[in-house]
Structures are given as C-alpha cells and as structure tokens.
N, C-alpha and C positions, 0 to 999 in steps of 0.2 A: 464243438461246443455241446454241452450237456443239454439234451432235449427238454428236461424238466426245468432247467434254468431259463431256456428260451421261452417256454410256455409261460413261466412266471412273469418274465419281463413283458411279454405280449399281453398277458392278462392285466397287469398293472397299468400298462399304457392305455389299454382300452377303457379301464375304469377312470383314469385321469381324463381322457377325452370326453367321456360321458359327463363327468362332473363339470368340466369347463363348459361344455355345451349347455348344461342345466343352468349354470351361473349366468351365462350370456343371455339365455332365454329369460331368466328371472329379471335380469337387468333391463332387457328390452321391454318386458311387460311393465316394469316399474316406470320406465321412461314414458312408455306409451300411455299408461294410466295418467301420468302427470300432464301429458299433452292432450288428453281426450276429455278434460273436465267439462267441456262445453256440451258433450253428448247428452241428449235428453230433449225434453220439450220445455219451452219457456213462454210465459205470458209476457208480452212485450207492448210497451207504449211507444209509438213512433210519432215524432214531430218532424214535419218537413219544413225546412227553412229556405229563404232566399239566400243563395250563396254569397251574393254581393254585400248585403247589409245585415244578414242574420235574422231578419224578421220572420217569425213563425208564419207559415202559410196555412197549414192545416195539420191535424193529428188524428190518429186512429189506433186502435188496438190490433194486435195480431198474435198468432201462435207461430213460434219459430221452432223447428225441429231439426236437430243435428244428429246424424248417424255416424257410427264408426266408419272409417274409410274416407271421410272428408266430403260427404254429400248431405243434402238436407232439403227441406221444403218449408216454405213460409205461406201461411194462409192469413191474409188480411181480413179484418172484420169490416169489409167494405162491400158494396154491391157487386156480386160476382159477374154481373153482365158487363161491367166495365173493365175488369182485370181478371187475368187468369191466376191460378195458383202460381207461386214463385218457386222455381227450382234453384238450388244453390250448391256451391262448392265451397269448402273451407279448408284452411290449413293452420296449424299452430305457428306462431312467430317466435314466441318465447313463453315461459311459464305464465299461464293465465291470460295470454293475449293471442287473439286469433284474427286472421284476415279472411274475408269471405267476399264472394261475388254472387249475386243472384239476378235472375232474369224473369220478367213477366211480360205477357202480351196485353196490349190495350185494344179495346173495342168501343165503337160508338153505340148509341141506343138501338140501332137497327142490327147490331151484331157484326158490322163490318170491321175488319182488322185495320187499326190505325197505326200499328207499329209495335214497338216494345220499349221497355225500360231496362237498363242494366245498372245495378247498384253495386258499388265496391265500398266496403267499409271494414273497419277494425273494431273489435269489441274486446273488452277485458272482463273476465270472470272474477268476482270477488274471492278473496282468500278462503272464505268458508264455503264457496261453491253454490251459494243460494241466489246470487244476483249477477247481473252484468250490465254494462253500459258501453256505448260506442257511438261513432259517427262515421259518416261517409259522404259519397257523392253519387247522385243518381243522374244518369244521362238518358234523355228521351230521344228515341229515333222514330222517324216516320216509316211507313210500310216499304219505302224504297231503301231504307238504311241510312238516311241522312240525319245527322244530329240536329235536333230542333230545340234543344234547351237542356238545362241542368237545374237540379235542386240539391240541397244538402240535408239529408235526414239525420236525426239523432235517435238512439235507441236506449231504452231503459227497461230491463226485464227482471223477472223473478222466475225461479224454477217452478214449473207446474208440477203439482203433486196430487 
C-alpha cells in the first residue's frame, strides 16, 4: 500500500476521533450544566411541620450552598450553640429536580452532644433558576444512634446575589 495514502487515512482518522471526542465533551458539559443549576448560594426559609398532621412547629432562615460535585453546606440562622453547621450531599434526579441529604449535630446548653439529625429532601429549581422549593423528612437520633422522632421541613429559597 502507498505510504502517503496510509498516512492520509491515519491523519483523517485521528481528526475524526478528535472531533468526536470534542462533541462528546461538549454534550457532557451541556448535560452537566443542565443538571448543575442548583449550584450556588441560596437564601432559604425553612418551616418545620409535624409529619402526622402538617401543623407548622417553627421556622427559620438559612443559607444553603451547593457545590459542583454534589456536596454542600447549610448554615441555619439559629443559635450555633444548639446545632452544628449542616454538611450535605446532593444529586440531580431530572431537569431542575434534586435530591439531597444533610446531617447536623445537636447540643444542649452545656455543650454536650445530644445526637444528630439527618434530613432527606427533594427540591425543584424554577425554570428561570432564581428560586427553589421542596420538602423532606428530618429524622432525629440520640447520641447512641437511636431514632427519637421525625419532622417534615419545607424549603422556599431564592438565589443569593
């Protein structure tokens, strides 16, 4: 076979492989951007409800921060001596809908560890990306890991700018 022809085929093949790779990368980035719309910092109003009858128990403000890679942090506007900052993980379920879980530690007035709370919830980001809303279930554990109760929080947020 002619060496020039072989080099030409090899060169064309390499160019095609590079182009396909670029198209796949662009497609993955586009898909990733669509599923990462929650990334950023949000001003959130949390209302905690009785799961059995829906009665609001209390509410508070918080900042929710979601990072690329599916992790985040939540800082409630509550007395920091009673609760730790909340660490979270999140994943996209479908366009604009995300599932997350976060954990915080609880303390009494003397600083003794009372246990922790794990919250699992879904949130939906508005189509324009400026707000979100969701609901979930918070399970409270004592310091031995025994479940001691549950509540059902709702979340309404706007993107912090």
